Phi, psi and omega in degrees: 000132184289134179289136181270115182264003182288142179287130179278133179284137182251126178279136179257140176279356181276161174286159180309333180285347182091005180238150178286153181297127181292149177293147177280134178239155179273139178241131179292326181276128181289131183242133180258116182273110184260174177299325179298318178295321180299317179296320179295320179295317180298317180296321180294322179296317178297315179299320180297323180297313183283340180260012182295162183290158182300321183296320178289321180299320180293327181287324188272335186246145177292147178276132178277122179264122185293321183215129181290129179296153179291150179289157176300152184304330185268356184274143181292150180275155172270121184240133177262141179294346179280344181278159181244145189289332185240314180201138182263160181305318180292329177290321177300318183297336182277351186277145182287146174252042174208167180099168187294323181295315178295314183297320179295317180292318181296323179299320177293316182299321183272353182268193178283119183283347180089192182257131178291135176199085183297330181289343178272109185294349179255011179296144175248002182299327183294312180287329174296320178294322177300317178301317181296318180295318179295316179295321179296316181293325182283320184271337186077015182290121177294326180295313179292325178298312179296321179297316180293318178297317178296323181295316179295317180301322182292341180278342182298126179092344182284358178274355182301132181083002184280154166274161178298334178303316180294325178295318180298327181276329191251336190278330187304317182291328175294322179296313179298317180299315179296322179295316179298322181279356177077026180284115183236004178196173177093184186303319181296312180300313182296321179297311181295312182299330182297338181292344178287342184234346186282165177250143176219174183290134177296161185288329185242000177221179177265009181290142176271120186224162172277168180299134181277172181246078179051051187287348177214173176268019183273163185299320181296321179294321179293318181293320177290330175297321176298312182298317180298315179298316180298317179296321180297317178292317182299319182263001179063039176271079188293326180292316178294324178297318178298321177294319178295325178299321178298321177294319178297319178301316179296317178302320182286351177109009180274104184281000173280351177290139180284349181289139180255130177249155175257155183237145176279335188207125176293333182300323184268012177247129175296320178237089185304330181282350182219068190291149175226174177281292181269126185287157191297155173300129179081001184293142178207155174224133183048037178080005182249144187294133168244340182312117177090351180289133173274096193309306182300318183285325177293329181293345177293343176259010180111181186249021177269098183293328184278332178223069185292142174282139183301138174214144181280347194294330173302322178292323177298320177295319179294335176292347171257317186292321182293309176296329176297318178302318181294317179298313178298317183296318178293335178276358175108002179268148180280060189290327179285334186266338189302146177053052177056050178055057186302320182296317177297318180296327179295319177289323180297326178295317179293325175293321176301317179295321177298315183293322186271335181261341184079004180265107183289348178297335179297328180204091188264357177083355178242324180295131176057033184294339174295331177274319179301320179301315180297319179297316178300320179290322184288324186249350185075021178277171182230042176300144180300135185208109178288145181223153002290154188279334180057208184266143178247203182285323183242328181220184176189172171063028183291336179285350171262309184294324186242031172295158177309129183088357180264223183295143182288147176260350178217139173063102183308132177091350180271188179223140176275130181283000000 
């Protein structure tokens, strides 16, 4: 429950003048109370109110608070259905229709979007559709609007037989596209909203399960966490969003979260009995850095903490965690700041591995650049990032949507300075 920071008004038992009503006394001399006297009494009362002492004034009047304090990290955000999870209409209008980022996105929007197949975890139809929806909203083109709507509609039902991994990779851009196009009812809305309650095949078994809540520090869990957060904001499911936030906190390394995660390897956990996704600030084992390591994904390259074998999976995980951070942050949660800026530390760890191992594959400046761009904007970092970023695995075109002066990275409706 969100803490109420508003000052409560206090009723005073005193009269507006700050003095108690005087007792009535009897006068032997008869006094005639005229209209002139009434006016004088009223004037005296008003003067007394404005000339009352500071202590009484503070008791009787509410205190004006210049700026509302931020909510505690664990408290749910207040979200308005008028806000948008990725970018709002007024933010879209401020974006340029020139430059390499715009041209790259427009080329995708006006080209062949491909065939929808949500069950194919390598499909690019979702991010292509996002480009079309963004271009349609910015230009007002009825043709592009219809094309984007048809593209989302064509994806309905193609998730049959899919694992949740494919949903985590493919659904997020459709949710953003529908939000950008203002879809609030009908088949598209019902299809997307249904993923919050439906069952699909688990990632590692044939069991039919509902979407998990950041149940591990693995890439699939992070990507599904992004989709769940996006769906919650899109459908205004604030209670479910608050639950997802607890899972995200645990993934980022905040052990005060009640969510429990499983780990693939104790070696990559600072506290094996209490696993998290991104390891703690300053964490080390046998003198070797763990700070910022995404434990489950790093373990895919083996258990040598001091000389890890290259693996792509930390980047796959960040392709879920970074857009999730943006969705949470726009909804009012301190997602970029939680657990000592865990998302920034995760990228810094991969940059550290590049620097210390000499293997540029750890951070090549092109992989996941749609996410790297957002991190640079959110933290003011300068990690290498090739541009234009185009479409990625889960999202795309962030160098256009979230360019300086564009969509906010924190607090829906705000602007990043």
